[in-house]
C-alpha positions in Angstrom: 41.4 -71.6 -113.6 37.7 -72.4 -114.0 35.7 -69.9 -111.9 32.0 -70.2 -111.1 31.5 -66.6 -112.4 32.6 -67.9 -115.9 30.2 -70.9 -115.9 26.6 -71.0 -116.9 24.3 -69.4 -114.4 22.3 -71.9 -112.3 18.5 -71.5 -112.4 18.3 -72.7 -108.9 21.7 -72.4 -107.1 20.5 -74.1 -104.0 20.7 -77.5 -105.6 24.3 -77.0 -106.8 26.1 -77.5 -110.1 26.4 -81.2 -109.9 22.6 -81.7 -109.8 22.3 -79.2 -112.6 24.6 -81.4 -114.6 22.4 -84.4 -113.9 19.4 -82.5 -115.2 21.4 -81.5 -118.3 22.3 -85.2 -118.8 18.6 -86.1 -119.0 18.5 -84.4 -122.4 21.0 -86.9 -123.8 18.8 -89.9 -122.9 17.0 -90.8 -126.0 14.8 -93.7 -124.7 11.7 -92.1 -123.1 11.2 -94.8 -120.5 14.8 -94.6 -119.4 14.6 -90.8 -119.4 11.6 -91.0 -117.1 13.4 -93.4 -114.7 16.5 -91.1 -114.8 14.4 -88.1 -114.0 13.0 -89.9 -110.9 16.5 -90.6 -109.8 17.3 -86.9 -110.1 14.2 -86.1 -108.1 15.3 -88.6 -105.3 18.7 -86.9 -105.2 17.2 -83.5 -105.0 14.9 -84.7 -102.1 17.9 -86.1 -100.2 19.0 -82.5 -99.7 15.9 -82.0 -97.6 15.3 -85.5 -96.0 12.8 -84.1 -93.5 10.5 -83.0 -96.4 11.0 -85.5 -99.1 8.1 -87.7 -98.1 5.6 -84.7 -98.0 3.3 -84.8 -101.0 3.4 -81.0 -101.5 7.2 -81.0 -101.4 7.4 -83.8 -104.0 5.2 -81.6 -106.3 7.6 -78.7 -105.6 10.6 -80.9 -106.6 9.1 -81.7 -110.0 8.4 -78.0 -110.5 12.0 -77.3 -109.8 13.1 -79.9 -112.2 11.1 -78.2 -114.9 12.7 -74.9 -114.1 16.2 -76.4 -114.1 15.5 -77.9 -117.5 14.3 -74.6 -118.9 10.8 -76.2 -119.2 12.1 -78.2 -122.2 12.5 -81.7 -120.8 10.1 -84.2 -122.4 9.1 -86.6 -119.6 6.0 -87.9 -118.0 5.5 -85.5 -115.1 3.4 -86.9 -112.2 1.9 -83.4 -111.9 1.1 -80.7 -114.4 4.4 -79.0 -115.0 4.6 -75.2 -114.6 5.0 -72.8 -117.5 7.8 -70.2 -117.9 5.3 -67.6 -116.8 5.8 -68.7 -113.2 9.2 -67.0 -113.2 7.9 -63.6 -114.2 4.4 -63.4 -112.7 4.0 -60.9 -109.9 2.5 -62.0 -106.6 -1.0 -60.9 -105.7 -1.2 -57.6 -104.0 -1.7 -58.0 -100.3 -4.5 -55.7 -99.1 -3.4 -53.4 -96.3 -6.1 -52.4 -93.8 -6.8 -48.7 -93.9 -8.0 -47.8 -90.4 -8.1 -44.4 -89.0 -6.5 -44.8 -85.6 -6.9 -41.9 -83.2 -3.9 -42.7 -81.0 -1.5 -45.0 -82.8 0.4 -45.9 -79.6 -2.8 -47.6 -78.4 -3.5 -49.4 -81.6 -6.6 -50.3 -83.5 -7.3 -53.4 -81.5 -7.6 -51.4 -78.4 -10.2 -49.2 -80.0 -12.2 -52.3 -80.9 -12.0 -53.4 -77.2 -13.2 -50.0 -76.1 -16.2 -50.2 -78.4 -17.0 -53.6 -76.8 -17.1 -52.0 -73.4 -20.0 -49.9 -74.4 -22.1 -53.0 -75.0 -21.5 -54.4 -71.5 -23.2 -53.7 -68.2 -22.5 -54.2 -64.5 -19.5 -56.0 -63.0 -18.3 -57.4 -66.3 -18.1 -53.8 -67.7 -16.1 -52.6 -64.7 -13.6 -55.5 -65.0 -13.0 -54.9 -68.7 -12.6 -51.1 -68.1 -9.8 -51.8 -65.6 -8.1 -54.3 -67.8 -8.3 -52.1 -70.9 -7.1 -49.0 -68.9 -4.1 -50.9 -67.6 -3.2 -52.1 -71.0 -3.5 -48.6 -72.4 -1.1 -47.4 -69.7 1.4 -50.1 -70.6 1.1 -49.2 -74.3 1.6 -45.5 -73.5 4.7 -46.2 -71.5 6.1 -48.4 -74.3 5.7 -45.4 -76.6 6.8 -42.7 -74.1 9.1 -43.8 -71.3 8.2 -40.8 -69.2 5.7 -41.3 -66.4 2.0 -40.9 -67.3 -0.7 -39.8 -65.0 -3.7 -42.2 -64.6 -5.9 -39.2 -65.3 -4.4 -39.0 -68.8 -5.3 -42.7 -69.5 -8.9 -42.1 -68.2 -9.4 -39.1 -70.4 -8.1 -41.0 -73.5 -10.4 -43.8 -72.7 -13.3 -41.4 -72.4 -12.4 -39.8 -75.7 -11.9 -43.1 -77.6 -15.2 -44.4 -76.4 -17.0 -41.5 -77.9 -17.6 -40.2 -74.4 -19.5 -43.4 -73.5 -17.1 -44.8 -71.0 -16.4 -42.8 -67.9 -14.0 -44.4 -65.4 -15.1 -44.7 -61.8 -11.8 -43.8 -60.1 -12.9 -45.4 -56.8 -13.3 -48.8 -58.5 -10.5 -48.8 -61.1 -6.9 -49.1 -59.8 -4.1 -48.9 -62.4 -0.7 -50.5 -61.9 2.1 -48.2 -61.0 4.8 -47.3 -63.5 7.5 -49.3 -61.7 5.5 -52.6 -61.9 4.8 -52.0 -65.6 8.3 -51.0 -66.6 10.1 -53.3 -64.1 10.9 -56.0 -66.7 12.7 -53.5 -69.0 14.4 -51.5 -66.3 16.0 -54.2 -64.3 19.6 -53.4 -63.4 22.2 -55.7 -64.7 23.9 -57.7 -62.0 27.5 -56.6 -61.6 30.0 -59.0 -63.1 32.4 -60.7 -60.6 35.8 -59.0 -60.7 38.8 -61.0 -61.6 41.4 -60.8 -58.9 45.0 -61.4 -59.7 46.7 -64.1 -57.7 49.3 -62.7 -55.3 52.8 -63.6 -56.2 54.6 -65.6 -53.6 57.7 -63.9 -52.4 
């Protein structure tokens, strides 16, 4: 029996062994013009595996790069793009910088702290509207982190602290949503499933 585990490892298994054999065949074509035309045929077959992408310029570039990889970067043809080098298989991706922000209360998030800073710059009605919206969102975030009920006073104190004691809530103007309305979507009771009744047997 001829098992895949005993065969040569495929550089790009997603294209399958038959296409890999087509790539290997290109090395046996001595005439350069014919080899170039044969390579284009292989690219077309590879593109047929992804018909919704084969006409995209960037995808065509990717196919030629894959051909270079599948030929172990040794195929002598006229590439329409600069072929990649073997280093592409070993190079490490660039390190993604992770923002290091000191968040006072992680359940509120850093964006919420930025919004609270913005409140300090506002005056009048616009300020009061934003305070109410931010406070309600803080309450929602708190309940997502802790399912127990939270007093509005706790939200107001946290808002006061996060603002550097610059934002004091006017309790007569700010009304926070109640817990049931906030958590209603997650606490809906499942509708009872209809019971299956057995048919009465006729006597």
